[in-house]
Structures are given as C-alpha cells and as structure tokens.
C-alpha positions as CSV (number, residue, x, y, z in Angstrom):
1,M,23.8,28.9,-6.3
2,P,20.0,29.0,-6.2
3,G,17.8,32.1,-5.9
4,T,15.5,33.6,-3.4
5,L,13.3,30.9,-1.8
6,C,15.0,28.2,-3.9
7,T,16.9,25.1,-3.2
8,G,19.4,23.2,-5.3
9,A,16.4,21.5,-6.9
10,V,16.1,24.5,-9.2
11,F,19.1,23.1,-11.1
12,D,18.6,19.3,-10.7
13,R,16.9,18.4,-14.0
14,F,19.1,20.8,-15.9
15,L,22.2,19.2,-14.5
16,D,20.8,15.8,-15.1
17,G,20.4,16.8,-18.7
18,L,24.1,17.6,-18.8
19,G,25.1,14.3,-17.2
20,V,26.5,16.0,-14.1
21,A,26.8,13.3,-11.4
22,H,25.1,14.2,-8.1
23,T,28.5,13.7,-6.4
24,A,30.0,16.5,-8.5
25,R,27.3,19.0,-7.4
26,T,27.8,21.5,-4.6
27,F,25.0,23.8,-3.6
28,V,25.6,27.1,-1.7
29,T,22.7,28.1,0.6
30,L,21.8,31.8,0.5
31,D,21.6,32.1,4.3
32,R,23.8,35.2,4.8
33,P,22.8,38.9,4.5
34,S,25.6,40.5,2.5
35,I,27.6,39.8,-0.6
36,E,30.9,39.8,1.2
37,D,29.6,37.0,3.4
38,Y,29.9,34.6,0.4
39,R,33.6,35.3,-0.4
40,V,34.6,32.2,1.4
41,D,32.5,30.1,-1.0
42,F,34.6,31.3,-4.0
43,D,38.1,31.4,-2.5
44,G,40.4,28.7,-3.7
45,L,38.0,27.0,-6.2
46,A,39.5,24.2,-8.2
47,T,40.3,25.5,-11.7
48,D,38.0,23.0,-13.3
49,T,35.0,24.2,-11.3
50,I,31.9,25.4,-13.2
51,V,29.9,28.0,-11.2
52,C,26.2,28.2,-12.0
53,G,23.9,30.8,-10.4
54,F,20.2,31.5,-10.7
55,S,18.5,34.8,-9.9
56,L,19.8,36.0,-6.5
57,G,22.4,33.2,-6.6
58,A,23.6,34.4,-10.0
59,I,23.8,38.0,-8.6
60,V,26.0,36.7,-5.8
61,A,28.2,34.7,-8.1
62,A,28.6,37.6,-10.5
63,H,30.0,39.8,-7.8
64,F,33.0,37.5,-7.5
65,A,33.7,37.1,-11.2
66,D,36.8,39.2,-10.8
67,S,38.4,36.9,-8.1
68,M,37.1,33.4,-8.5
69,T,39.4,30.8,-10.2
70,A,36.6,28.8,-11.8
71,D,36.8,27.4,-15.3
72,R,33.6,29.2,-16.4
73,L,30.6,31.0,-15.0
74,I,26.9,30.4,-16.0
75,L,24.3,33.0,-14.9
76,F,20.6,32.4,-15.3
77,G,18.1,35.2,-14.8
78,L,20.8,37.7,-13.8
79,N,20.2,41.3,-12.9
80,P,23.8,42.7,-12.7
81,Y,22.7,46.1,-11.2
82,A,22.3,47.3,-7.7
83,D,18.7,46.7,-6.4
84,D,16.1,49.3,-7.5
85,P,15.1,51.2,-4.3
86,A,11.5,51.2,-5.6
87,K,11.4,47.4,-5.1
88,A,12.1,47.7,-1.4
89,P,8.4,47.9,-0.3
90,L,7.7,44.8,-2.4
91,R,10.6,42.9,-0.9
92,H,9.6,43.8,2.7
93,A,6.0,42.8,2.0
94,L,7.2,39.4,0.7
95,L,9.3,39.0,3.8
96,Q,6.4,39.7,6.1
97,D,4.0,37.3,4.2
98,V,6.6,34.5,4.2
99,R,7.0,34.9,7.9
100,T,3.2,35.0,8.5
101,F,1.9,32.5,6.0
102,G,4.8,30.4,4.9
103,G,6.9,30.3,1.7
104,A,4.4,28.5,-0.6
105,A,1.4,30.6,0.4
106,A,3.3,33.8,0.0
107,L,4.5,32.9,-3.5
108,K,1.3,31.6,-4.9
109,T,-0.2,35.0,-5.4
110,R,3.1,36.5,-6.7
111,L,4.3,34.0,-9.2
112,A,4.6,35.5,-12.6
113,D,3.5,33.5,-15.6
114,I,5.2,30.1,-15.7
115,F,6.3,28.9,-19.2
116,G,7.6,25.6,-20.6
117,P,6.0,22.3,-21.3
118,A,4.7,21.6,-17.8
119,P,3.9,24.9,-16.0
120,D,1.7,23.3,-13.3
121,A,4.5,21.0,-12.2
122,T,7.0,23.8,-12.3
123,R,4.7,26.0,-10.2
124,A,4.4,23.2,-7.7
125,A,8.2,22.7,-7.5
126,I,8.7,26.5,-7.0
127,C,6.2,26.5,-4.1
128,Q,7.8,23.4,-2.5
129,M,11.2,25.1,-2.6
130,A,9.7,28.2,-1.1
131,E,8.2,26.3,1.8
132,E,11.5,24.6,2.5
133,T,13.6,27.8,2.4
134,A,11.1,30.1,4.2
135,P,13.4,30.5,7.2
136,L,16.1,32.1,5.0
137,I,13.9,34.9,3.7
138,G,15.3,37.5,6.2
139,A,18.9,37.0,5.1
140,Q,17.9,36.8,1.4
141,T,15.9,40.0,1.6
142,Q,18.8,41.9,3.1
143,L,21.1,40.4,0.6
144,A,19.0,41.5,-2.3
145,L,18.5,45.0,-1.0
146,S,22.2,45.7,-0.1
147,R,24.0,44.3,-3.2
148,P,26.2,46.9,-4.8
149,G,26.0,45.7,-8.4
150,A,28.1,43.2,-10.3
151,L,29.2,44.9,-13.5
152,P,32.5,46.1,-12.1
153,A,33.4,42.6,-11.2
154,L,32.3,41.2,-14.5
155,T,34.5,43.6,-16.4
156,Q,37.5,41.8,-14.7
157,A,36.3,38.2,-15.2
158,A,39.1,36.0,-16.3
159,M,36.9,33.0,-17.2
160,P,34.2,32.6,-19.9
161,V,30.9,34.0,-18.8
162,L,27.5,32.9,-20.2
163,A,24.4,34.9,-19.2
164,A,21.1,33.1,-20.2
165,T,17.7,34.7,-19.9
166,G,14.2,33.7,-20.8
167,T,12.6,35.9,-23.4
168,Q,9.5,36.1,-21.2
169,D,11.5,36.9,-18.0
170,Q,9.8,39.8,-16.3
171,A,11.9,39.7,-13.2
172,S,15.3,40.0,-14.9
173,P,14.5,41.0,-18.6
174,P,17.0,40.0,-21.4
175,P,18.7,43.4,-21.6
176,Q,20.0,42.8,-18.1
177,G,21.6,39.6,-19.1
178,Q,22.9,41.2,-22.2
179,A,24.6,43.9,-20.2
180,A,26.3,41.4,-18.0
181,A,27.7,39.5,-21.0
182,Q,28.8,42.6,-22.8
183,N,30.8,43.8,-19.8
184,A,32.6,40.5,-19.4
185,P,35.8,40.2,-21.5
186,N,34.8,36.7,-22.6
187,G,31.1,37.0,-22.2
188,Q,28.2,35.6,-24.2
189,F,24.5,36.0,-24.0
190,R,21.8,33.5,-24.9
191,R,18.1,34.1,-25.1
192,L,16.0,31.2,-23.9
193,D,13.1,31.4,-26.3
194,G,9.6,31.2,-24.8
195,L,10.8,30.8,-21.2
196,G,10.4,32.9,-18.1
197,H,12.4,33.7,-15.0
198,F,12.5,30.1,-13.8
199,A,13.9,28.8,-17.1
200,P,16.1,26.0,-15.6
201,L,12.9,24.5,-14.1
202,E,10.5,25.4,-16.9
203,D,12.5,23.6,-19.6
204,P,15.7,22.0,-18.3
205,S,16.3,20.2,-21.6
206,A,16.4,23.5,-23.6
207,C,18.7,25.1,-21.0
208,A,21.0,22.0,-21.2
209,K,21.2,22.3,-24.9
210,V,22.2,25.9,-24.7
211,M,25.1,24.9,-22.4
212,R,26.2,22.1,-24.6
213,D,26.2,24.4,-27.6
214,W,28.3,26.9,-25.7
C-alpha cells in the first residue's frame, strides 16, 4: 500500500532486492476517502500474504492489524496516531496546489531533505509518482484527515509486525514507529540509519537487508 501521491513504484526496487516476483505483487490504490472503505482489501487474505505499507498506506494497513489474516505486516514511515488537527491547513493547501499546478509542481517546493545514495534520482521518482496520482489527492486528503488512529488495532495484531523508520524522517519520526511496534504483541522496530521518510526509495538495498534480517 503506497502513500499519498505515490504509486507502487515506491516499493519496486525494495521488492526487487528481496527477490519478490512481479507476479506476486498486488498494489492497493489509495482512491477512497475513509479507512473503512479499505476493509474489503484485507478481508480473506491468504495466510501467507505479507502486507507492506508506506506512509498513508502504512496507516491504512495498521488500522486492520486486528482483523487481517496476513503472515506478517511491514510498516514504513508510520504515524499510528489520529491526524494532528494543526496539519489540516497544510493538507488543504497541498490539495489546492495539486489541483491547480499538478502533483509534481506541488511537491517540488514541499519535499523534505532526501537522503540515500542517489537523492536526485529519488526526488525525480517522487515527483513522477505525484504527477501520476494527482487525481487521487482529494480522497487521500480526506483519508489522512479522518483516520481514527491505529494503536487500538495494533494491540490486537495476531501476526508479527515490523515498523521501520528512517532516522532522518521528519514526517513520521522514529518515536511514532516505536510506539506502533511497542503496542503490537509481536512487534519490532528498526531504525533505518541515515534515511528519511522515503526510505524504500532512498536506499532500497538497506531496507531489503532489514527485512531479510527480520
């Protein structure tokens, strides 16, 4: 499950590093405005399914940790809390700018520092995803604003849960990932040293190594 203004490309090189065949990957588009709208995506999962979410996608997935039948749950850049009301004006401003100028132009002035070995390529990939997913920004904004918070669901998670956060992540700082892992009965937290919010894009090899070591 990718994040706001992201496509499945946010995971591709990370999954390549793990040797996951393209035919074994299923991406869920964040095109619906409420958490409950995504329940259908988690009902009846095969028990060998590994669910992986990034940012807003991780938030959605975490809300179903108490009901999904997946083998394990991986959460990159997760904020497990309800949205901070103080962020609402910023979210609405992004919504307006995406609708007016397009996804790439709206993000260029908002991108936090990008880390990893190839920041320029990562920044270009982020902007390309934003351009492709710009029509989804309305639903994604409402989804982010209305989420209730995932900690109650995480406390009932039956599967192993791994929360992984870049040490330089300013959007979802490490303590938020730590809180998610600490609330899951079988949860673990991993710091991704020197990486930011877009860790799976910034250094997919480092992220894949963390998964293999898990």
